[in-house]
C-alpha positions in Angstrom: 166.5 -31.9 -43.3 168.6 -32.9 -40.4 169.0 -31.5 -36.9 171.7 -29.2 -38.2 169.2 -27.1 -40.1 167.4 -26.0 -36.8 168.8 -23.1 -34.8 169.0 -23.5 -31.1 167.2 -21.0 -28.9 170.3 -20.0 -27.0 173.4 -19.8 -29.0 175.9 -21.7 -26.9 178.7 -21.3 -29.4 179.3 -17.7 -28.2 179.3 -18.8 -24.5 177.1 -15.9 -23.6 174.0 -16.3 -21.5 171.1 -13.9 -21.7 171.4 -11.1 -19.1 168.3 -10.0 -17.3 167.7 -6.4 -16.4 167.3 -5.5 -12.7 163.6 -4.6 -13.3 163.0 -8.1 -14.7 164.7 -9.7 -11.7 162.6 -7.6 -9.3 159.5 -8.5 -11.2 160.4 -12.2 -10.9 160.9 -11.9 -7.2 157.5 -10.2 -6.8 155.8 -12.9 -8.8 157.6 -15.6 -6.8 156.5 -14.0 -3.5 152.9 -13.7 -4.7 152.9 -17.3 -5.9 154.3 -18.5 -2.5 151.5 -16.5 -0.7 148.9 -18.1 -3.0 150.2 -21.6 -2.3 150.2 -21.1 1.4 146.7 -19.8 1.3 145.5 -22.7 -0.7 147.2 -25.1 1.7 145.4 -23.5 4.7 142.1 -23.8 2.9 142.8 -27.4 2.0 143.7 -28.1 5.7 140.4 -26.4 6.9 138.4 -28.4 4.4 139.9 -31.7 5.6 139.1 -30.8 9.2 135.6 -29.8 8.3 135.1 -33.0 6.3 136.4 -35.1 9.2 134.1 -33.3 11.7 131.0 -33.8 9.5 132.0 -37.5 8.9 132.4 -38.0 12.6 129.0 -36.5 13.3 127.3 -38.6 10.7 129.0 -41.8 12.0 128.0 -40.8 15.6 124.4 -40.4 14.6 124.5 -43.7 12.8 125.9 -45.5 15.8 123.4 -43.9 18.1 120.5 -44.9 15.8 121.7 -48.5 15.8 122.1 -48.5 19.6 118.6 -47.0 20.0 117.0 -49.6 17.8 118.6 -52.5 19.6 117.1 -51.3 22.9 113.5 -51.5 21.6 111.9 -54.6 22.9 108.2 -54.0 22.4 108.2 -56.3 19.3 110.2 -59.0 21.1 107.4 -59.5 23.7 104.6 -59.5 21.1 102.2 -62.4 21.6 99.6 -63.1 19.1 96.1 -62.9 20.4 94.2 -66.1 20.8 91.9 -66.7 17.9 88.3 -67.3 18.9 86.7 -70.1 16.9 83.1 -69.9 16.1 
């Protein structure tokens, strides 16, 4: 069983290529156009998702920085003096 036993899908010995009908060509063009529209729509959705993700991330990071800044300003614990213990 060598490779010579298998037939090729396109018979290149005759030199003929399969000819597509006009209806098949039109259908292929329609499918290509629909696929292009689908890809463009998915790219727009992906771009919007990245922008939304960056906006949410920036908001979270801003809240985090504000929280750190607000905590650094609190000084009521820095001036805390222990009360004098009364010995009895």
